[in-house]
C-alpha positions in Angstrom: -10.0 -27.7 3.9 -7.7 -24.7 4.2 -6.8 -23.0 0.9 -3.7 -21.1 -0.1 -4.4 -20.0 -3.6 -1.3 -18.5 -5.4 -0.1 -17.5 -8.8 3.5 -18.6 -8.4 3.7 -20.5 -5.1 5.2 -19.5 -1.8 7.4 -16.7 -3.2 7.9 -14.4 -0.2 8.0 -14.3 3.6 4.4 -13.1 3.9 3.0 -16.0 1.9 5.4 -18.4 3.7 4.1 -17.1 7.1 0.5 -17.6 5.9 1.3 -21.2 4.9 2.8 -21.9 8.3 -0.4 -20.5 10.0 -2.6 -22.7 7.9 -0.4 -25.8 8.6 -0.2 -25.1 12.3 3.4 -26.4 12.2 6.7 -25.7 10.3 7.0 -26.7 6.7 9.9 -28.9 7.7 7.5 -31.0 9.9 4.8 -31.3 7.3 4.1 -34.1 4.9 3.1 -33.2 1.4 1.7 -34.8 -1.7 2.2 -33.0 -5.0 -0.4 -33.2 -7.8 1.1 -32.6 -11.3 -2.0 -33.6 -13.2 -2.9 -30.1 -14.6 0.3 -30.1 -16.5 -0.8 -32.9 -18.9 -3.7 -30.7 -20.1 -1.6 -27.7 -21.2 0.4 -27.6 -24.5 3.3 -25.8 -22.8 3.9 -28.6 -20.3 5.1 -32.2 -20.5 7.5 -34.7 -19.1 10.4 -32.3 -18.5 8.3 -29.9 -16.5 6.6 -32.7 -14.6 10.0 -34.1 -13.7 11.2 -30.7 -12.5 8.1 -30.4 -10.3 8.3 -33.8 -8.6 12.1 -33.7 -8.3 11.9 -30.3 -6.6 14.3 -28.7 -9.1 15.2 -25.0 -8.6 12.4 -23.7 -10.8 10.0 -25.3 -8.3 11.7 -24.0 -5.2 8.5 -22.1 -4.3 6.4 -25.2 -4.1 8.0 -28.7 -3.9 11.4 -27.3 -3.0 10.3 -25.7 0.3 11.9 -28.4 2.5 9.0 -30.6 3.3 9.4 -33.5 5.8 8.3 -35.8 3.0 7.1 -35.3 -0.5 5.0 -37.9 -2.5 3.3 -37.7 -5.9 -0.5 -38.0 -6.3 -1.3 -38.5 -10.0 -5.0 -38.1 -10.4 -5.3 -39.9 -13.7 -4.0 -43.1 -12.0 -6.5 -43.1 -9.1 -9.5 -44.7 -10.8 -7.5 -47.8 -11.6 -5.9 -47.9 -8.1 -9.0 -48.0 -6.1 -10.3 -45.7 -3.3 -9.2 -48.1 -0.6 -5.6 -47.5 -1.5 -5.4 -43.8 -2.4 -7.9 -42.2 0.1 -5.6 -43.1 3.1 -2.7 -41.5 1.3 -4.6 -38.2 1.0 -6.0 -38.3 4.5 -2.4 -38.8 5.9 -1.0 -35.8 4.1 -0.8 -32.4 5.8 -0.8 -30.5 2.5 -1.6 -31.0 -1.2 0.6 -29.1 -3.6 -1.4 -28.6 -6.8 0.6 -27.3 -9.7 -0.5 -25.3 -12.7 -1.3 -26.3 -16.3 -4.9 -26.4 -17.5 -7.5 -25.9 -14.8 -10.4 -27.5 -16.8 -8.3 -30.7 -17.3 -7.5 -30.7 -13.6 -11.2 -30.2 -12.7 -12.1 -33.1 -14.9 -9.7 -35.5 -13.3 -10.6 -34.3 -9.8 -14.1 -35.3 -10.5 -13.2 -38.5 -12.3 -10.8 -39.6 -9.7 -13.1 -38.9 -6.8 -10.8 -36.4 -5.1 -13.3 -33.6 -5.5 -15.9 -35.6 -3.5 -13.3 -36.1 -0.8 -12.4 -32.4 -0.2 -15.3 -31.5 2.2 -14.0 -34.1 4.7 -10.4 -32.9 4.6 -10.9 -30.2 7.3 -7.3 -29.8 8.5 -5.6 -30.4 5.2 -4.0 -27.4 3.4 -4.4 -27.0 -0.3 -1.6 -25.0 -1.9 -2.5 -24.1 -5.5 -0.3 -22.6 -8.1 -2.0 -21.0 -11.1 -4.4 -23.7 -12.5 -4.1 -25.4 -9.1 -5.7 -22.3 -7.6 -8.1 -21.6 -10.5 -9.6 -25.1 -10.3 -11.3 -24.2 -7.0 -13.3 -21.3 -8.6 -16.7 -21.4 -10.3 -15.3 -20.4 -13.7 -11.8 -20.3 -15.2 -12.9 -18.0 -18.1 -12.5 -19.2 -21.7 -9.4 -17.1 -21.9 -7.5 -19.7 -19.9 -8.9 -22.9 -21.4 -6.2 -24.8 -23.4 -7.4 -28.4 -23.1 -9.1 -29.5 -26.3 -11.4 -31.8 -24.4 -12.9 -29.1 -22.2 -16.7 -28.9 -22.6 -16.8 -25.5 -20.8 -14.8 -23.4 -18.4 -16.2 -24.6 -15.1 -14.1 -25.1 -12.0 -15.1 -26.9 -8.9 -16.9 -23.9 -7.3 -15.3 -24.4 -3.8 -14.9 -20.6 -3.6 -17.3 -18.0 -5.1 -14.7 -16.0 -7.0 -12.4 -16.5 -10.0 -8.7 -15.9 -10.3 -6.6 -14.3 -13.0 -3.0 -15.3 -12.2 0.5 -14.1 -13.4 -0.4 -10.4 -13.6 2.3 -8.8 -15.8 4.4 -11.9 -15.9 3.5 -12.6 -19.5 2.5 -10.2 -22.4 -0.9 -11.8 -22.4 -1.5 -11.3 -18.7 -1.9 -7.5 -18.3 -4.6 -5.7 -16.4 -6.3 -4.8 -19.6 -6.5 -8.5 -20.5 -7.9 -9.2 -17.0 -10.6 -6.5 -17.4 -11.9 -8.2 -20.5 -11.7 -11.6 -18.9 -13.6 -10.5 -15.7 -16.4 -8.7 -17.6 -17.9 -12.0 -18.9 -17.6 -14.1 -15.7 -20.7 -13.2 -13.7 -19.0 -13.6 -10.4 -16.3 -11.7 -8.4 -12.7 -12.1 -9.4 -9.2 -11.5 -8.2 -6.2 -10.5 -10.3 -3.0 -11.5 -8.6 0.7 -11.4 -9.4 3.5 -13.8 -8.4 3.9 -12.1 -5.0 0.3 -12.5 -4.0 -1.8 -15.3 -2.5 -5.4 -15.7 -1.3 -6.2 -17.7 1.9 -9.7 -19.2 2.4 -10.5 -20.7 5.8 -14.1 -21.5 6.8 -15.3 -19.1 4.1 -13.1 -16.2 5.3 -11.1 -14.8 2.5 -7.8 -12.9 3.0 -5.3 -11.5 0.5 -1.7 -11.9 1.4 0.6 -9.8 -0.8 4.0 -8.2 -1.2 3.1 -7.4 -4.8 0.0 -6.1 -6.7 -3.6 -7.4 -6.8 -7.0 -6.2 -7.9 -10.6 -7.3 -7.1 -13.4 -7.1 -9.7 -17.0 -7.2 -8.6 -19.4 -9.6 -10.5 -20.0 -8.7 -14.1 -17.8 -5.6 -14.1 -14.7 -4.7 -16.1 -13.6 -2.0 -13.6 -11.3 -3.2 -10.8 -11.0 -1.7 -7.4 -8.1 0.7 -7.0 -4.7 -1.0 -7.3 -3.5 -2.6 -4.1 -0.1 -3.7 -2.9 1.7 -4.9 0.1 -1.4 -5.7 2.2 
């Protein structure tokens, strides 16, 4: 599987070009499934925000509103009752999974419960576009700082990549670099801090940062980031 891990979606030409490279075709020729599941686990989300996502309303122009050839909905909480023989072909036929934000631990839970997590290794050519929690779910740990779901037993993600992600740098008062330093110090694995103009691509284990904004990398167990980076 090819990963495009973002904070705010496909927000600038550099990230859009990276998406096109991962897809191997234009967005307008690519068939997408959107996964809204993480929203149900976060207290700030609910029916209006899920509606906006799946209807590709203006606030979601950087994800579902990019002009896909087709756009379907894959709700993970429904999959166990549907049966693998029905939903696995839907996933395998998609060019890209658009996985929105919310609570990453809730999303990780339903990826395991639904069976989608087990399917990921076989989706070699499929592109995963994550936004916020949709990116963080692929990491070893989310960090307790970002756990909002009351049913979470811990802060584990799926561990598809070996680094954690702190999204929305400077977008909210609680997402400053100082907050990220405290978050990273307790993780025990490398981490990236990214703003809305930054994405991370992962293909066959190769990691690349695509940015028109600001990002930082923390080594495992440290609270000191590398020097600030931008437009790389």
